[in-house]
C-alpha positions in Angstrom: 0.2 1.1 27.7 1.4 2.9 24.6 4.2 1.4 22.6 7.7 2.7 22.7 9.5 3.5 19.5 12.9 4.3 18.2 12.7 6.8 15.3 14.8 7.8 12.3 14.6 11.2 10.7 12.4 10.1 7.8 9.0 9.5 9.4 9.3 12.6 11.6 10.2 14.7 8.6 7.6 13.4 6.3 4.7 13.5 8.7 5.7 17.0 9.7 5.7 18.1 6.1 2.1 17.0 5.7 1.0 18.6 9.0 0.5 15.3 10.9 3.4 15.5 13.4 0.8 15.3 16.2 0.3 11.6 15.4 3.6 10.7 17.1 1.7 11.1 20.4 0.2 7.6 19.7 3.5 6.2 20.9 4.3 6.2 24.6 7.9 7.2 24.2 10.0 7.9 21.2 13.7 7.5 21.4 16.0 9.3 19.0 19.8 9.5 18.9 21.7 12.8 19.0 22.5 12.2 15.4 18.8 12.1 14.5 18.2 15.2 16.7 20.9 17.0 14.7 19.2 16.1 11.4 15.8 17.2 12.7 17.4 20.5 13.8 18.8 21.0 10.3 15.2 20.7 9.0 14.0 23.1 11.7 11.5 20.6 13.1 13.1 19.3 16.3 11.6 22.1 18.4 8.1 21.4 17.2 8.3 17.7 17.6 9.8 18.0 21.1 6.9 20.3 22.1 4.4 17.8 20.8 6.0 14.8 22.4 6.9 16.8 25.6 8.6 14.4 28.0 7.9 11.4 25.8 10.7 12.3 23.3 14.0 11.0 24.7 17.3 11.9 23.0 20.1 9.3 23.6 23.8 9.5 23.2 25.2 7.0 20.7 29.0 7.0 20.4 31.3 6.2 17.5 32.3 2.8 18.9 28.7 1.7 19.1 28.1 2.9 15.5 31.2 1.0 14.3 30.0 -2.2 16.1 26.6 -1.9 14.5 28.1 -1.3 11.1 29.9 -4.7 11.4 26.6 -6.4 12.4 24.7 -4.8 9.5 27.7 -5.0 7.0 25.7 -6.5 4.2 23.4 -3.4 4.1 24.3 0.1 2.9 23.4 2.1 5.9 24.4 5.7 6.6 26.0 6.8 9.9 22.9 8.5 11.4 20.8 5.5 10.4 23.3 3.2 12.2 22.6 5.2 15.3 19.0 4.2 15.0 20.0 0.5 14.9 22.2 1.0 18.0 19.2 2.5 19.9 16.9 -0.4 18.7 19.4 -2.9 20.1 19.9 -1.0 23.3 16.2 -0.1 24.0 14.4 -3.1 22.4 11.3 -1.0 21.5 8.0 -2.4 20.3 8.4 -0.5 17.0 11.1 1.1 15.0 10.0 4.1 12.8 12.0 4.1 9.5 11.4 5.0 5.9 14.9 4.2 4.7 14.8 0.8 2.9 18.3 -0.6 3.7 17.9 0.2 7.4 14.4 -1.4 7.3 15.8 -4.6 5.7 18.6 -4.8 8.2 16.5 -4.4 11.3 13.7 -6.7 10.0 16.3 -9.4 9.6 17.1 -9.0 13.3 13.4 -9.4 14.2 12.4 -5.8 14.8 8.9 -4.6 14.0 9.5 -1.7 11.6 6.9 0.8 10.2 7.3 3.9 8.2 5.3 7.0 7.5 2.5 5.1 5.8 2.3 2.6 8.7 2.1 5.4 11.2 -0.9 6.9 9.3 -2.7 3.6 9.2 -2.0 3.0 12.9 -3.3 6.5 13.7 -6.5 5.6 11.8 -6.9 2.4 13.8 -6.4 4.4 17.0 -9.2 6.8 16.0 -6.8 9.7 15.5 -7.6 10.1 11.8 -11.0 9.8 10.0 -11.2 7.9 6.7 -11.1 11.1 4.7 -8.1 12.5 6.8 -6.3 9.2 6.2 -6.8 9.4 2.5 -5.8 13.0 2.3 -2.7 12.3 4.4 -1.7 9.4 2.1 -2.3 11.6 -1.0 -0.1 14.3 0.5 2.6 11.8 1.4 2.7 10.4 -2.1 3.0 13.9 -3.4 5.9 14.8 -1.0 9.1 15.1 -2.9 11.3 14.1 0.0 10.1 10.5 0.1 10.2 8.0 -2.7 7.2 5.7 -2.9 6.9 3.5 -6.1 3.8 3.3 -8.2 3.3 -0.4 -7.2 3.5 0.7 -3.5 1.0 3.5 -4.2 -1.4 0.9 -5.8 -0.9 -1.5 -2.9 -1.5 1.2 -0.3 -4.7 2.4 -2.0 -6.0 -1.2 -2.1 -5.2 -1.6 1.6 -7.0 1.7 2.3 -10.1 0.6 0.4 -10.1 -2.7 2.3 -9.6 -0.9 5.6 -12.4 1.5 4.9 -14.7 -1.3 3.8 -14.0 -3.2 7.1 -15.1 -0.2 9.1 -18.4 0.4 7.3 
């Protein structure tokens, strides 16, 4: 059975920008809040991702009270309102994976025991599922590092390319 995931705007936006939005179909169901849906609509990508995911994209209502409660739980982290809605859904749904690129939200959810992956993790997972070839994986990673809507440090870039080389060597 495919894994369920709760998603933030970042991974959906970034993978769409590099033409890899179809990779979200490796997850059984993806849950997003109405707040994340609104952000995806602002970027004009909600319609496309909802077609790709079909009935496997579920939009959930997250109310102000739930967000305020989550803000108290994650008070030591600087997390935006819409990102807090992702934390609410994670607590409510208990997915196998939470899809996040935002560092503070990642830290907050990891301290609570959630498995968190971002855009890079989705690309590697897609490769392991046979959805990307080695060359497609490398091209996608290059495109992601050149995308101006995501910040990825030089040290992370070096680490990712070492991981990519090791992964490719393992599959030879």
